N, C-alpha and C positions, 0 to 999 in steps of 0.2 A: 315610098318612103325607107323601107331597110331592105329591099330587093336586092339591094348592091353588096349586102352581107352574105356571108357562106351559110350553108345550112348549118353548120357546127356553131358558128357564131348567133345565127337565130336561136338555136335550142339553148344556147347558154343565156340567153336573154329570157327566154321564155321561162327556163329555170329560177333565174333572178326573179322573176315578177311572182313566180309560184313560192319561192322563200318569202318575199314581202309579204304575200298573201298569208301565207302559214303564220308568220311573226305576228300579224293585225289580229288574229282570232286565239293565238296561243294563250291559255290560261283564263279565256274567256268561259264563263258558263255556258255549259250545252243549250240550256232553256234560252240564254240571251241570243244566242245565235240563231237558233231557229225561229225567234219572234218576230213576226213582221213588225215593221215601224207603224206609228198611228196612222200613216198614209195608207195603209194596208198593202203597199207594194211587198216585192219580194224581200225574203229575210235573207241575212249573209247566207245560211246554208244553202237555201234556193238558188242564189247566185253562183256559188260555189259547185252546185251540182250541175247548173247550168254551163259552167266553164268547163267541166269534166264533159259535159255533151258536146260541146263547141269544138273542143279539140278532136274528138272524135269525127264531127261532121266534116272539120276543116282538113284532117289530116289522115282520115282513116284510109281513104282510096289508094294511099301510097304505102299502105302496111301489106306484106304477104298474108295472104288469107283474106284479105278484103276488110271492109268496114265492120265493126261489130260495136255492140252497144252495152256498156256497162250498166247494171241495174242499180247502181249507187249514183249515178248519175240521171240523165233521162234517157229515155228512148225516143224515136220520133213521135209514138203516140201520147207518151206520158208528157213529153215536151209541149204539144199541143194542149193538154189537159191543164198543164201548170201554168199557161199563159191565161186561162180563165180562173183570176185570182180568188173569185169567189168558189168555186168548185174544188181547187185545189187547196184551198184553208186547212181542211181536215183531214185530206191527204195522209197517209203515215210516212213518216221519211226516216231514211237512214240517220245515223249519229255521223257527227262531223269526222270522227276518226275513221269510221268505216267508210266515207267518201273520200278522205284525204289518202286512206291507204289504197284504195281503188286506182285512184289517180296517179299515186307515185308509180305504181307497178304499170299502168298503162304510158306514162312518161317514159319510164326506163324503155319499154318494148318500141315505144316511137322512136326515141333517140338513137336507139341501135338500128332501127331500120332506115331512117330519113337520113342521118348525116353521112352516111357514103353515096345516098343519091344525088345529092347537090345539083339537081337540075333547076332551070328557070322555074317550072312549075312548082318543084317542092320549094323553093326559095320564097315564091310569092305565097303559098298555103302558109307558110311559116310565118309570114310577115303579117298575112291578115289574122292569123290565131294570135299573133303577139298583140297587135293593134286591139284587138277585142278583148284580151286577157286584160290589157291597161286600163282598158275603160272600166270594167267589172270590178277590178282591184280597187280603183278610185270610189267607185258606187261602195263597197264592201267597209273602205276606211271611212267614210261618211256614216255608214249604219252602225259602225263598232264606235264611232264618237258618240252617236246619238244614245246607245245602249247604257 
C-alpha cells in the first residue's frame, strides 16, 4: 500500500494521523475519553494506549537498544489483560495527557532512528503501523461522536 514511500514520508503520514487523533480528543473531558461505550468495548483512552503499544511492537526492533515498553501504553502482559474486557474494566489507567506525552517522546525517538534507515523492512513496518493507526483513529472518531 504505502511501501513505495520513503521512511521519512511514512513517518510524516504517521505524524499527521497522530495529530488528527490528538485533535479528536482535544478539549474532551478525561472521564469521557476513559469511559467505555455502551457496548462495553474499549474506550478511546484504551485505543490510544493500544496505539502506543502497537508502535513499539511494530517498530521497536529497529530502534537502537531494542524493543522497550512504555508503562503508559500496554506491555505484552498488560495487553493480554486488556483484551479481557471484564477484567480490565477496573484496572487503573494513566491519564490521556500522560499517554500522549509518553507517545510524543517515543515518536521523536523512533522518527530520529527510523528515517535514516529507510530499508524495505523499515518501510514495511512503518506502512503496517500507519495502516493500524488509521483503523484505530477511525474507531476513536466514532467513540468521540458517541460521547
